[in-house]
C-alpha positions as CSV (number, residue, x, y, z in Angstrom):
1,X,-12.5,24.2,-28.9
2,X,-12.0,22.0,-25.8
3,X,-12.8,23.6,-22.5
4,X,-10.0,25.2,-20.5
5,X,-8.9,22.8,-17.7
6,X,-9.8,24.1,-14.4
7,X,-8.8,23.2,-10.7
8,X,-11.3,21.0,-9.1
9,X,-12.7,21.6,-5.6
10,X,-11.2,19.2,-2.9
11,X,-14.9,17.9,-2.5
12,X,-14.8,16.8,-6.2
13,X,-11.5,15.1,-5.8
14,X,-12.5,13.3,-2.7
15,X,-15.9,12.1,-4.3
16,X,-13.6,10.7,-7.0
17,X,-11.2,8.9,-4.5
18,X,-14.3,7.6,-2.6
19,X,-15.6,6.0,-5.8
20,X,-12.3,4.2,-6.3
21,X,-12.1,3.1,-2.7
22,X,-15.5,3.3,-0.9
23,X,-15.2,4.1,2.8
24,X,-17.8,1.6,3.7
25,X,-15.7,-1.1,2.5
26,X,-12.9,-0.5,5.0
27,X,-12.7,-2.9,7.9
28,X,-14.8,-1.9,11.1
29,X,-11.5,-1.1,13.0
30,X,-10.1,1.1,10.5
31,X,-9.8,4.9,10.2
32,X,-10.4,5.9,6.5
33,X,-11.5,9.1,4.8
34,X,-10.5,12.8,5.2
35,X,-8.7,13.8,8.0
36,X,-8.4,17.6,7.6
37,X,-9.2,20.0,4.5
38,X,-11.7,22.5,3.3
39,X,-14.2,20.8,0.7
40,X,-14.4,24.2,-1.2
41,X,-10.7,24.7,-1.5
42,X,-9.2,24.3,-5.1
43,X,-6.7,21.3,-5.6
44,X,-4.0,21.5,-8.2
45,X,-1.5,19.2,-6.9
46,X,-1.9,15.8,-5.1
47,X,1.0,13.8,-3.4
48,X,0.5,10.1,-2.8
49,X,2.5,8.3,0.0
50,X,2.3,5.2,2.1
51,X,2.6,7.1,5.6
52,X,1.3,10.3,6.9
53,X,4.6,11.5,8.7
54,X,6.3,14.7,9.0
55,X,8.7,14.0,6.1
56,X,5.6,13.6,3.8
57,X,4.0,16.7,5.1
58,X,7.2,18.7,4.6
59,X,7.5,17.3,1.1
60,X,4.0,18.3,0.2
61,X,4.7,21.9,1.4
62,X,7.9,21.9,-0.7
63,X,5.9,20.6,-3.6
64,X,2.9,23.1,-3.2
65,X,0.6,20.1,-3.0
66,X,-3.0,20.9,-1.8
67,X,-3.8,17.2,-1.0
68,X,-2.0,14.3,0.4
69,X,-3.3,10.8,0.0
70,X,-1.9,8.2,2.2
71,X,-2.3,4.4,2.7
72,X,-1.8,4.3,6.4
73,X,-4.2,6.4,8.7
74,X,-2.8,9.2,10.9
75,X,-5.1,8.4,13.9
76,X,-6.0,4.8,13.7
77,X,-7.0,4.6,17.3
78,X,-8.2,8.2,17.9
79,X,-6.9,11.0,20.0
80,X,-8.0,13.6,22.3
81,X,-5.2,16.2,21.1
82,X,-3.8,17.5,18.0
83,X,-1.2,19.6,20.0
84,X,2.0,20.3,18.1
85,X,3.8,19.1,21.0
86,X,3.1,15.6,19.7
87,X,4.4,14.2,16.3
88,X,0.9,13.6,14.8
89,X,-0.3,16.9,16.1
90,X,2.7,18.6,14.5
91,X,1.7,17.0,11.1
92,X,-1.8,18.3,11.4
93,X,-0.5,21.7,12.3
94,X,1.7,21.7,9.2
95,X,-1.0,20.6,7.1
96,X,-3.5,23.1,8.2
97,X,-1.2,26.0,8.1
98,X,-0.3,25.2,4.7
99,X,-3.9,24.5,3.4
100,X,-3.0,20.8,2.8
101,X,-5.7,18.3,3.0
102,X,-5.0,14.7,4.0
103,X,-7.1,11.7,2.9
104,X,-6.6,8.1,3.8
105,X,-7.4,5.0,1.9
106,X,-6.4,2.0,4.0
107,X,-8.3,-1.4,4.0
108,X,-10.9,-0.1,1.5
109,X,-7.9,0.2,-0.8
110,X,-6.5,-3.3,0.2
111,X,-9.7,-5.0,-1.0
112,X,-10.4,-2.9,-4.0
113,X,-10.2,-3.8,-7.7
114,X,-7.4,-3.0,-8.4
115,X,-6.1,-2.7,-4.8
116,X,-2.8,-2.8,-2.9
117,X,-2.0,-6.5,-3.8
118,X,-2.6,-6.0,-7.4
119,X,-0.2,-3.2,-7.5
120,X,2.3,-5.5,-5.6
121,X,1.7,-8.3,-8.2
122,X,2.2,-5.8,-11.0
123,X,5.5,-4.6,-9.7
124,X,6.7,-8.3,-9.9
125,X,5.2,-9.2,-13.3
126,X,2.9,-11.7,-11.7
127,X,-0.4,-12.6,-13.4
128,X,-3.3,-12.2,-10.9
129,X,-5.7,-15.3,-10.8
130,X,-8.1,-14.4,-8.2
131,X,-8.5,-12.8,-4.6
132,X,-6.9,-14.7,-1.8
133,X,-9.8,-13.9,0.5
134,X,-12.8,-12.9,-1.9
135,X,-15.1,-10.2,-0.8
136,X,-18.5,-12.0,-0.5
137,X,-20.3,-8.8,-1.6
138,X,-18.5,-8.7,-5.1
139,X,-20.5,-10.7,-7.6
140,X,-17.7,-10.5,-10.1
141,X,-15.3,-12.1,-7.7
142,X,-12.4,-9.5,-8.2
143,X,-12.4,-7.7,-4.9
144,X,-10.9,-9.0,-1.6
145,X,-7.8,-9.3,0.4
146,X,-4.6,-10.6,-1.1
147,X,-4.2,-12.0,-4.6
148,X,-3.3,-15.6,-6.0
149,X,-0.8,-15.3,-8.8
150,X,1.1,-17.2,-11.2
151,X,4.7,-16.7,-12.5
152,X,5.3,-16.4,-16.1
153,X,7.9,-19.1,-15.8
154,X,8.8,-21.3,-12.7
155,X,11.6,-19.9,-10.6
156,X,13.3,-21.0,-7.5
157,X,12.2,-19.6,-4.1
158,X,15.8,-18.0,-4.1
159,X,15.3,-16.4,-7.4
160,X,11.9,-15.3,-6.8
161,X,13.0,-13.4,-3.7
162,X,15.7,-11.9,-5.6
163,X,13.2,-10.6,-8.0
164,X,11.2,-9.2,-5.0
165,X,14.4,-7.5,-3.6
166,X,15.2,-6.0,-7.2
167,X,11.8,-4.7,-8.1
168,X,10.5,-3.4,-4.6
169,X,12.0,-0.1,-3.3
170,X,15.2,-0.7,-1.3
171,X,14.7,-1.0,2.5
172,X,17.2,-1.7,5.4
173,X,15.4,-4.9,6.1
174,X,15.7,-6.3,2.4
175,X,13.9,-9.6,1.9
176,X,14.1,-12.7,3.9
177,X,13.0,-16.2,3.0
178,X,11.8,-19.3,4.8
179,X,11.7,-22.6,3.3
180,X,13.7,-24.6,0.7
181,X,15.6,-21.9,-1.4
182,X,15.8,-24.2,-4.4
183,X,12.2,-25.2,-4.4
184,X,10.3,-24.3,-7.5
185,X,7.6,-21.6,-7.3
186,X,5.0,-21.5,-10.0
187,X,2.1,-20.0,-8.0
188,X,2.4,-17.5,-5.2
189,X,0.0,-15.6,-3.0
190,X,0.8,-12.0,-2.3
191,X,-0.6,-9.6,0.3
192,X,0.7,-6.0,0.6
193,X,1.4,-5.1,4.5
194,X,1.2,-7.5,7.4
195,X,-0.1,-10.9,6.1
196,X,0.6,-13.6,8.8
197,X,-3.1,-13.7,9.8
198,X,-3.7,-15.3,6.2
199,X,-1.6,-18.4,6.6
200,X,-4.8,-20.6,6.7
201,X,-6.1,-19.1,3.5
202,X,-2.7,-19.3,1.8
203,X,-2.4,-22.9,2.7
204,X,-6.0,-23.7,1.5
205,X,-5.1,-22.0,-1.9
206,X,-2.3,-24.7,-2.5
207,X,0.3,-22.2,-3.7
208,X,4.0,-22.7,-3.6
209,X,5.0,-19.5,-1.9
210,X,3.6,-16.5,0.0
211,X,4.9,-12.9,-0.3
212,X,3.9,-10.4,2.5
213,X,5.4,-8.3,5.3
214,X,5.9,-8.3,9.0
215,X,6.1,-12.2,9.5
216,X,6.7,-13.1,13.0
217,X,8.6,-16.0,14.5
218,X,5.9,-18.3,15.8
219,X,3.5,-18.1,12.9
220,X,6.4,-18.6,10.3
221,X,7.7,-21.5,12.5
222,X,4.4,-23.2,12.5
223,X,3.8,-22.4,8.8
224,X,7.1,-24.3,7.8
225,X,6.0,-27.3,9.8
226,X,2.6,-27.5,8.2
227,X,3.9,-27.6,4.6
228,X,6.7,-26.8,2.3
229,X,5.3,-23.5,1.7
230,X,7.9,-20.9,0.7
231,X,7.7,-17.7,2.5
232,X,9.1,-14.2,1.3
233,X,9.1,-11.5,3.9
234,X,9.6,-7.9,2.6
235,X,9.5,-4.7,4.5
236,X,5.9,-3.4,5.2
237,X,6.4,0.0,3.4
238,X,8.0,-1.7,0.4
239,X,5.1,-4.0,-0.3
240,X,2.5,-1.1,-0.2
241,X,4.5,1.6,-2.1
242,X,3.5,0.2,-5.5
243,X,0.0,1.0,-4.6
244,X,0.9,4.7,-4.7
245,X,1.8,4.6,-8.4
246,X,-1.2,2.6,-9.2
247,X,-3.5,5.0,-7.3
248,X,-1.8,8.1,-8.9
249,X,-2.3,6.7,-12.2
250,X,-6.1,6.1,-11.4
251,X,-6.5,9.7,-10.3
252,X,-4.7,10.9,-13.4
253,X,-7.2,9.2,-15.7
254,X,-10.1,10.6,-13.7
255,X,-8.5,14.1,-14.0
256,X,-8.0,13.7,-17.8
257,X,-11.6,12.6,-18.1
258,X,-13.1,15.4,-16.1
259,X,-10.8,18.0,-17.7
260,X,-9.2,19.0,-14.5
261,X,-6.1,21.0,-14.2
262,X,-4.6,18.6,-11.6
263,X,-1.1,17.4,-11.3
264,X,-0.4,14.2,-9.4
265,X,2.8,13.1,-7.8
266,X,4.2,9.9,-6.0
267,X,6.4,10.4,-3.1
268,X,9.8,8.5,-3.3
269,X,10.7,9.4,0.3
270,X,11.5,6.2,2.1
271,X,9.4,6.2,5.2
272,X,10.1,2.6,6.2
273,X,11.1,3.1,10.0
274,X,14.1,0.7,9.8
275,X,17.2,2.6,9.1
276,X,20.2,0.0,9.0
277,X,20.7,-3.6,8.8
278,X,23.6,-6.0,9.8
279,X,23.6,-9.6,8.9
280,X,24.2,-11.6,12.1
281,X,27.2,-14.1,12.5
282,X,29.3,-15.9,15.0
283,X,31.8,-13.5,16.8
284,X,35.5,-13.6,15.7
């Protein structure tokens, strides 16, 4: 007779998450790991989300979750207070009052295998070829920032951007493109989250297009002058949300393997900060 599933301790779940996304692989400026939580507390429900904001904390309370795993840190630059009069402090108070732990996997999840950009590529049915910026410490050559991908069939930049808009969660921003909309795209670099610091690596990769988020005027203007590279700019939150589903599936597999009585959920709450969009045009 198989053993009866039992709830793991928080420490057990955190050890599994740290094995997936070792904290030592985070960038030096990053703030990853456990923000709050009792290591000996039992965990029966886990909620994955991109942002550790109040809406997610409230969702975890309604769900009865014991642990939230987010991609973005709560305190990236540190703090001197967790007073509930601040919005981040109110999140901390909500979590502690309801015995909910918070754990962050940020740049250590970006560069993982699979990582954030693998999830983004998977959402778009792209074939991952290799990392855009390989991790020099990985002998297999699979870890690193961003991914170089191939489309199953060539598509115009316009049609590829339409695929992105259709496959990623809806946001007020939608999807913007720079470059010739009719140019053919066979290869594409993808980077979940802000990616305009990677233009040099993208150009060196010789891809037809680059999908990322938070593209700024001057880097885009310069990039379009350098080459015919097509640019696809989606909302930051939308490019990282597929990771939540990927990460939840990874924890589900670990839970099954260990015989844990654990239920894993993915938040569908839209925490993208932009709330509306109007296309600009000449006044009447």
